[in-house]
Structures are given as structure tokens and as C-alpha cells.
N, C-alpha and C positions, 0 to 999 in steps of 0.2 A: 369573755363574751368575743370572737371572731365574726367578722363582719365578712360577705361571702360576696367577691367583685362578678358580674356576670360577664362571660365568657362570651366575647365577638367574635365570631369566624370571619375568614377573610369572604367567607361566599355571602353574607350579611352585612359587610360594610365594608369595601373595598376604595373607600374614600383615602385613607391615611398610603395605603398602597401608591396610588395615583397621587400623591401630592409627595411621595419618596420618591417616585419615578420622575416628576418634575421637577424636582431638584438636583438629584443626578444630572438629568438634561443642562442645568445651570451650572451645577460646578462643571463637568467637564467644558463645555463656553469658557467659564471664566479662568479653567486650568492653559488652556490654551493659547487665550490672550493675554493673560500675567506671563505665560512664560515668554512671549513673542516682547511684551514690552519691557521685562528688564532687560533683555537684550540688546534693545533698543535704545535703551536710556545707557544701559552699561559704555555703549557704543559713542552718544551722544555727550556723554561724560566727558571720557577719553578724548573728545575732538579739540583739540587746540584752539581752533573756530568755528564754533556752532552757528548754523545760521539763525537758529529759534528757540525758545525757551522750552523748558521741559513739557509746556503743554503743547508746540509744537510737535517734539518727540513719542507724544504718548500718542497724539492725530495721527500720525504717521506710521505706529504701531497698528493701529486700528486700521488705517487704511491696506496694511501688508498679510495683516490676519484676514480681512474678508478677499483680499488677492489669494489666499491658501486656498480660497473656497471654490475659486473658479470667478468672482466676483469681476465686473471689470472697472479700473481704476482713471480716474481723467484728471490730466496734471493742468491747474487752471494758470499757472505762471511760466510761460514761456517768452522764447524771442520775440515770435512773431504776434505776440498777445492769443493767438488761437488754442483752445484747450485741444490737448493731444491725449489719446485714449492711450493706456497702457493694457494688454491683455494675455502677454506671457504670462504663467502661472509657472511659478518655481514648482515642482512638482515633489521633492526632496520637501518644501515648507506645508504641504498637503497632507503629508501621514502625521503627522501630531494629531492636526482635530479629527481624521478620519477615524483615528484608532482611537480617541478617546472618546467619540462619539458613539462607535461600535463597543466599548466595554460597559458605558452608561448604560446602555439598550441590552445588554446581555445581562449585566448585574441586576437592573431594574424587572427583568422578565423571569429571572428566577435568583430570586434574594435568598439572603443566609436561611440557616434552617431554625423555623421559627418563628419568622416575619412574615407577615401578610403579605400576599403575592397577587398582584392585577392579572390581568388577561393579558395576552398575548397583543392584543388590539390596543388595549389600554396603556401598555408598557408603552409601544408604538408612538402613540400620541402623544403621553405624556411627555417624554424624554425630545421628542422633536418640538414638541413649544417650549418647551423649556430653553432649550440650543437656542432656536429663534427667536424668542424674546431676546437673546444677549447678543445675537446678528444684529438686531434693529437696534439698538443702544448702541454699537460700535458704531454702526452708518451714521447712524445722527450726530455722533459724537466725533466724526471724521470727515462731515461736511465741511467744515470751516478748516482745512489743515490742508497740507499740502498735496496728498494725494486724497481726493474726493472719490467715493463709490457708487456709479452708476444705478440711481434706484431699477431700472430693466431688469440688470441682472442678480439684482435678491431674491424673486421669483424663480428665475431659470437662468442659471444652474445652481446658485447657493443655495435654496429650498429644496432643489431633488437632490442634489449630492447628501446635505443632511437628513433628508428622508432615508435614501439608499443606506445610509452608513448603519442607522441606526433599524431599518428593515432586517440587516445582516448579522447586528446584534443578538436578534429577538429570533432570528431565525438559527443561530448559532448555540442558544438558549433550551430551543429546543432539540436539539442534537440534528441539527442541519438535515430537516426531511424534506423529500424529494414528491410531496402532495399533503393532503388533498391540496385539490386548487378548489379555488371560490366555488359558489354554487351557481353564479350565471357563466359561468364556462362551459363552453361546449360540452354535452354528454359523451361524446366520444374520446375529447382530449381527456377527460377526468375518468373515463375507463383504461386508457392507455397510461396515464401517469400511474395508477393503482397495482399496475403487474409489477409484481417483484424483475422481470426481465428487462422492464424500462429504464426503471431506476437504476438498476446494474449498468447498462450500457450509457445513459445518462452521465452518471456518475466518471465512468470510464473517459469519455469525452470532456467533460468538465476539466478533469485532473491532464490528460493529454493538452488541452487548450492552453492550461496555467501553463504547463512545460514548455510550450511554444514560446508563448510571450517573455518566459523567463530568458531563454535563449536568445531569443531576438534582442533585449536589452543588454543581455551582455557582450552578444556580437558587435551590437552598435556603439557600445562603449568602449569597446577592444579598438573599432576601427578609428576612432575620436581621440584615443592615446596613443595609438603609432601614428595620425598625423598631427598630434600637439608636438609629438618626439622629433618628426622631421621638420618642425618651426617651434622649436624650441626658442631659439633667440626672438622671433616675435611673439613670442607670446609674454616672452619677459618682459620686453618692451611695452606690450599695453598695460601690463601691470605694474610697471613700476611708471607708467605716464599716468595712469589714473588717480595717484594720491601719492602724495611725495612726504607724511607724515605715518607713522606706525600706526595711527588708530583707523584713516583710511586706509591703509593697504588691510589690516584685518577687517574693514567691512568689504573690501572687494572681495576678499578671499571667501568670507563665509558666504555672499551672493554668487559664487564660482560654484561652491560647493553645492549651493541649495540646486544650481541648475545642472549638475552632474547628470540624473535622469532625463531634462529634457534632451542634452548631445544627446545621450546614447540612444533614444527615440530618433532623436534627428538621422544619427548615424546608420541605424537601422532601416529607415526610410529613402538613406541614400543609396544602401545595398540591395530595395526591392526595386528601384527603378524610377518612380517617380519622382523621388530626392526631395528637395526644400527650397522653398523662397526666401532669396535672399532681399527683397524687397519687391515693391510690385512688377518692375519689368525685368528680373532675375533670379534663373533657376541654376541649383546644381545637381547634377546626375551623374552617375558613372561613365555616360559620355561624352560629358563637357560640360563647362558653363555658360552659359547661355547670357547678354544682358550685360548690363553694369551692373554690381551687385552697390547696394549701400549701406555697407557692414560699419557699423559701429565700432568704436576701438576699444573690446573686451577680451579678456585673453580664451576665452574656451572658442571664438570667431578665428583665432590661429588656423586651427583645423580646417577651417574652409578651403576647398581647391581653388587652383590659379586658374584664372581665365584662359580658356584654349579648349581643345576637344581633349577629352582623358585620353590613360595609355592603359597598359596592362595591368600596372597596380590598383588602377583606378576599378577596372571590371573586375579584381578579383573581392570587391567589396559583395559580390553575389553571394560568396561562400555564408554570407549569414542568414540570407533565407535556404539555403537550401541546408544548413546544419540544423535549422527550426524547424524545416519538415522534417529530417529523420527522425529527429528529437519524439517530436510527436507521433513519428509512426512507430518506433522503438516501444514508447510507454503505453501505445494503443494494444501492441501483439501482447506485452507483457502480461494486460488482460485477455487477452484472446486465446493466448495458447500459453497458458502458466508451466510453470515445471514440476509443479506436485499433480497435474492432471494429467488421466488416458487422454489418448489422440480422439476418443470417441467423444469427450465432454470438451475439448474446443470448440470456437465458435467457427462457424460457417467463412467460406470468405466472401460472401455477402455481406453478415454482419459484422466484421471488420474491414470492409470498404465502408460500410454506412459510418461507421461508429468513427471511421478516421476524417471523413466529411465533414462530419457536426464538429469534430476538432478543429480541423481547418477552420468551417464557419466562425466558432468561437474565437479563436486565434486573431481571424481578420477585424473581429466587432471591438474585440478589446485592442487592437491596434490601432482603430479609427477613431476609439473614442480616447483614448492616451494621446492619440497627432493632435485632434481637437483641443486637448485640454494643453499639450505643450505649447502648440502657437498662437498664432493671434499679433497685433499688430503692438508696434513700439511706438506711431507715431501718425504724424498725418503725410499725405503725400506718396513719396516711394516708402516709407516705413510702415505701409496700412497693411503689407502683408507679408507678415514673418513668419518663418517655421514651415511644416509639412503639412500640405493640402491633405484633410482628413480622408476626403471622398475620393481619393487616390489612394492613398496610402493605402486603407482598409482592405478594398477588394485587391489590392496589390497582394496583400499580406495574404488573402483567403488564394487566389490563383496557387502563387510560387507553393501554399502548404498542399493546395488540395492534388496539384498535378503532378508534385513531388512525392507528396508523402503516400496517397492510396497506393499507386504501384511500390513502394518500398515499404509499406505496410504490408502487401501480399506477397513479397518475395521472404519477408523476413516471417511470415507465418510460416511458409513453403519448407523454409530452412529451419524452423524449431519441430516440423512434424515430420524432418526427413525421417526416411527407411530405419528401422530398429537396429540394425547393422553396425549402423555407425554414428551414432546419439545415446545421451544419455536416455533419451524418451522411451528406450526399447525396455530399459528396465522398467520405469512405470506400467508399462501397457503389460509387460510377461507378468508383473506382481499384481493386476488386476484381474488376469486371465485365471479361470476355475481350474483344478486340477484333471489332465486330460484321465480319461480310463482305462484303465490297463487291458491293453490288448490279448496278455497272455492268461487272464480269469475267463474260467468258464460261463459266468454270468454275465459278463459282460462288466462287471462293477469293480470297484479297488476293494478290498477286504480292509478294516483297519489296521490289523498286523502288517501288511504291505505298504499301506499311506506310512506309517510309523516309520518300519524301516528304509524306505527310501530318505526320509525326512532327517533320517539317522545315519545315512550314509552320504547325503548331500554335506552334514556338517561335519563329519569324519575326514570328507575330502578337503575343504576349505580347510581345515584344523592343520591338514596335513603339506598342503600347500598344492592340493589341485587344482585345475582352471574350470572345474566342472560348479563347482560353489563360488564363483567370485562373479560380479556381477560387472555388467559393460561401464566400458568407461571408453569418452571419447578419445585419448589420445593412446589407448586399446582397443582396438573394436573386437580383435581377434579372439579376444577371452570370451565374450561371451556366445561366439558363433563356433568357440571349439566344439563345444557339447553336445552341440546339435549336428555338428557336420561330423563326429567322430575322430576330430583332432584334437588333443588336448592343449594347442597353442602351439606358440614358436618351439616348446620343448621337445615336440615329435606327438605323433599318435598315441593315445590311450585306447585301450579296449576295455569297455564298462562291462564285459560280459561276464567274468566270474560274480563281479559283488552284483550284479541282477539275476544270475541262476542261483546264487544266494537265496536272496530276497526273494523268488521265487518258489524255492524249492517246498513240495506240499508234505504236509505231514514233519515238520518238525517243529521241534517248540521253539516258543518265540524268543523265550531268554535263553536258551543257548545260541538261538543261531545269532541273535544281537552279541552275542558274546563272543563268536566267533568273526564278527564283522568288525567289531571296534578293539577286542584284544582285551583279556582279562586283567592287564595291567594299565588299560588307558585312564587317564586320571577324571576323576567322577563317577567309574562307572561301576554299578554295583549290579549285580545279577539278579538278586531276589526283588529286586522293582519292578520286573518286567512277570508278567502271570502267563502259565503255560496255555498254548492253544486248543490242547489236548482236555474232554472235562475234567474238574477237579475231585470228583468222585471217585474216579479209577486210581486202582491202585498203585499201576506204573508212574503213573502222574503224581501219585503223591511222594513215591519213591522218588523222584527226578525233583520235586519242589526238595525235599528233606536233603539231598545229597549238597543242590544248590545252597542251601542255608546252611548246611557244613562247612561250607568251601570258603562262606563270606564270615564264619565266625572264628576261624584260625584253628577250626581243633576243638575248641572250647563243645562245639555239641557233641552226642553220640550218634551211635550208626541208626540205621533205621529198624524202631523196634518190631521186632517179630512176635507173634501169639505163641503162645504156651501150645499149640498142641498143635502148630507143624513150624517146619525150617523157615530161617530169613530167605525170602525171596523164590519160594515154592509157594505153586499154587494146585490147592487139592482139584484134583478133576470133581467133574460132578457125577454124582451115582445116579443109573438109569432106575426109570420108575419101576417100583417089585420089586429093587434089591434088596435083601436084610441086611440091617445093619447095625452096631450098636443105636443108636436111635431108634431106628425101628424094633430093634426086641427088647429095648426098654419101655418102646410105648405100649408094649403088651404085657406090661409087669407090675401095673397097676398105679399106685400112688407113687413108689419108689421110679416107675419110667415118666412118670410125668414131672419129677421133680429132676430128674437127670437131663429132660430135654429143657426146661425154666432155666436150668444152668449153664448150658451150653449156649443159651441165648443170650442170657448178662455178658458172659463171657466173650460173644462177638461183639457186640454193641460196646463192651471195654475196648476193645482192639481198636475198634474204628475211632472211636474219640482222643483216644492215644493216639493214631497215627498222624491225624491233622487238626485235629482239635476242633473243626468245623462243624461236627456232624456226624453222625452214625456212619462208620464205612459201610460199605455192599457185603453179602454174602456171599464168599467164594465160592 
């Protein structure tokens, strides 16, 4: 006796899928918090003089984990007795929680095969809710520690950051579509997003903006590395002075590594022009360091320029935004004028400029968000403002990228679409053009035989080393122009008249003509593969075809068979009407004449079938 269980589909019951998505969010938050807690506990254990017990280390780990999400922390125990805020987020620590949230939402929206799948909205809400439950618990647990979380920052930016990472994961599971927009959005915007052209341009702009931000971070990191190399002694003294034991030095080294992306962003902001703040009354720009900086003793801060006006090494930092703008222009033009499309399918200059402006706008917005996340207060008083100012860095990034990127994109587009004689684009344009009509043909159209002969002659000239069959190359543009101008390239002029004359000669069998062009001893050439241009049922054409087959067989085939009533190669002239002959005389002899006439008809039919085997031969 078998018991059949009811099959419950995901459409009828989504509760298990939502519970699974909620658990995924909880697990993602637990993994990030647990990894950071293990690291903090290891450093606490290795310290010879711990300030608190394991409970204090775990509370500090919870506070640092919340700081990685953008939460503001408060240090209640200070020398002045006034709680000091900490708002500088180590960007490298933020990578782990964001990636875990993104992956949890992606796996919840697209589960394994056979498992229940919630809706996209349900997966987003469940993963976000599960993650925020752990955030709320960590904030409550860290309240009694040395680093407390500011409750006002838990809603913004912590909840917004978690929701954004979860939304990105659901979007990735859906295939990263650009639409459709919600029903409450404007109809004109929905129609624009529904167009394929809009999605293609938006994707190109997003990719170019991401490349621009990456180049900015790389250039800023290079500036910081050069400045640290020049002040290596100061950085070493700061590193050794912060901790006297190996456990403390390892902690300082880990904190410095976590702040490397922040330093790269500060270097990029320095190259833009607005610079970054070193306290409430000091700002570092390429023009100089104004005010009295309140710089804590930290290894990365040894890269801060010295007070006073700037010199040409400081002005060289402007190469970072220039490189970012050129990178945005290059990646935009790669989509605007690809190498594998003809000139007519490339974007217009208006579309290229528009997409470059959108990429510059995206680069400015991303830079502003990162600058707001990388800077913040480190205390009260002079340290209340520390790092780049986001509302100055973002517009500066947009201005640099747009002013330099748009003209550079237009110039690169012109360079990639330059004249066919000097670029590889001529090959693409020529390959896409239809074959021109033959001017020598009587009806203005090239026949099949002439087109095939032209193609065969081009392949033969290319194999023989001629310049006519070679494609253009940017290092040797004369190869492509030699055939059109009449010269065979640097080797000297070439006269294509004989080949063209033989190709256009009327009344010549196509198989024999191809044999004269390519040569009977050419590799892979088979004369009997080409049919003659003359009608197949004529006797002269059948003789030529038989001779071609005989030559290709190496002498194994016999000569062209001739009928018994006529010699080979002779054609009996037609008799005029009313002339008496053997057939006519036989026709008047009764039954014997009719039998002779039938025998002659059968003999003629047999001769025609033996000659070419395709059908009856025409009566000569």
C-alpha cells in the first residue's frame, strides 16, 4: 500500500521560501559579525595588557561591525568626559558585509533547482528583514561597550545600505535587466526604458562610469604611495610609536590596511582640486595646505603634504582626473564605434557625447557617495571634520570627466572612423558593400560564371602573393589601395587587364577558362567540377565534357564514342525537304520500310544515351 503525498507548488505556498530567505539574511549577517569578532578576539588574546575582558572585546567587535555599515559610533570614555563621535568608515571592512548581503539575496531570489522560489519582492524583503534583525541585536549588545552605535544612524545609512545590497542581489538573480519600471513611474519614462536603444546606451554609460571610478581610486592610491615613499621615515616612526608590542603593531597594521581605500579616495579628491579637510580649520589642496592641521599620529597620515604653497609635484596630481576622463571616453567610444561593425552602424556624435555625459554624471555621483562614506568626524572640536567634502568632490569629479571626456570621446570616434585608406575600418566597410555590377556586361548585370571567375582569380592572386587579394593593414595602407589605383603596392604596377579580359571573354566554356586562369597543375583544381556555359544537350559541348573527364582520369577512359552510321567528329548534313533517301525509299516499301525507320530511331536514341548518359541525344 502506497501513500501519495500532495504536491504543493511554490505558487500555492510561498511560506517555506520566505522563511528560507529570512534565514539567509540572518546567516549572512552572522557570518560577517562572527568573522570580525574572531579577528578582534585573536588580537585581544595576543595583547599582553588587555584593557577589558572577553565581553568588552566582543562588544567592541559588534561596534566595529556596525561601523562597517556606515553607522556612527560614540566613544563615551574620553579624557575630557565629552563623548567623541567616530564617523570615518574603513571602506575595506564594508566589502565583506555588502558582498554577503548581495549573495544572500541573489541565492534567495534564484534558489537551487527543485526548491521553492519566492517572488523578487518577497526575497528582497525577507533577506533585508533577517539581516536587520541581527543589526538591531548587535546594536543593543554594543550599547554597554567602549564603542556604542548612534541609534539615529541605524535607519540611515545602515538600513539603506543593507537594502541596497539586497536589491542588487535580487537584480543580479533576475539577469540585471534595465526595466520594467514600477507602474507608478511616469509613462514617458517607462516607454523610454522599454526601448532597446535606451538600455544599450544606459549599460554603456554605467560601464564607463565604473571604469572611471576605478581609475580614480587607482590614481589616488598611486599618489598616496608616492607620498608615503617620500615620507617613509615619518610613517615608520608613527607606526612604531603607536604600539610597543607585536600584538599592537599587528592591530595598527590591520587598521591601516582597512583604511587604504579611504586614503586612495582622499588622494583622488586631492587631485580634483577640493582636497580634503585635516580638521575644522585646515584643508589640503594642490595649491597648498591652508590652516593648522590637527593630524593624529597614524602611518597613512604621513602622506599629508607639508604646510605652505604647493609646487609642481603637487600640481601633478591633476593627472588622476585626466586619466579617469580619458578612460571614460575610451570605453564609451569602444561601444560607440566598435571594430567589427561598418561605419554606417556607429553611433552619431550626438549619441556619443550624450552617453559620455551620462557616464561622467555617474562617475560624479559614485565619487560623492564614496567621499561621504570615507570621511567624517574623528572627535570633537578640530577633528569634527576630517576627510574629503562630498558636496565638493562629487561636482568636481563630474566637471573634470565631462569637460575632458566629451571632447576626447568625439576625437576618438573620429579617429576610429577615419578614411578607409588608412585604417582597418576600410576592410569592414568594403566587406559589407555588395559587389558592383559589371560594366562590360550587355544587360548591366554580372552573370554567375563571371562572378565566380572573379572570386577564383582573387583567391589565386592572393595565394600567388599578389596585392589585390590582401586585406588592408594599418601599418601598410597601400596594400588595399593598390588594386583600386592600378599599382600593385610597393613592388611596382600590376596590369590586371589579361585576367579581366579572359574572365569576360564570351562564348568560352567556363571549365576550360578556369583551367587557363588557375593552371592545370594547381593544387586541388578539378576541371570536371565546373559545368560548361554551353547547353549540355549539344554534341560539341558533350565532346568537350568527355575530353575533360578523360584528361582528369589519367587515360583510363576511352575516346568520345561515335555512332555506327557516322564517323567520329563528323555531323551529317540535314537533307532538304522532298529529297529521296534511304529512309524515304524505305518508307514506301510497306512493313519493311516501317521496320527500318523504327530501327534507325532506336539506334539514334542509344547513341545519345551512351554519349553523355543524361538523356536522349539530339538527332543530327
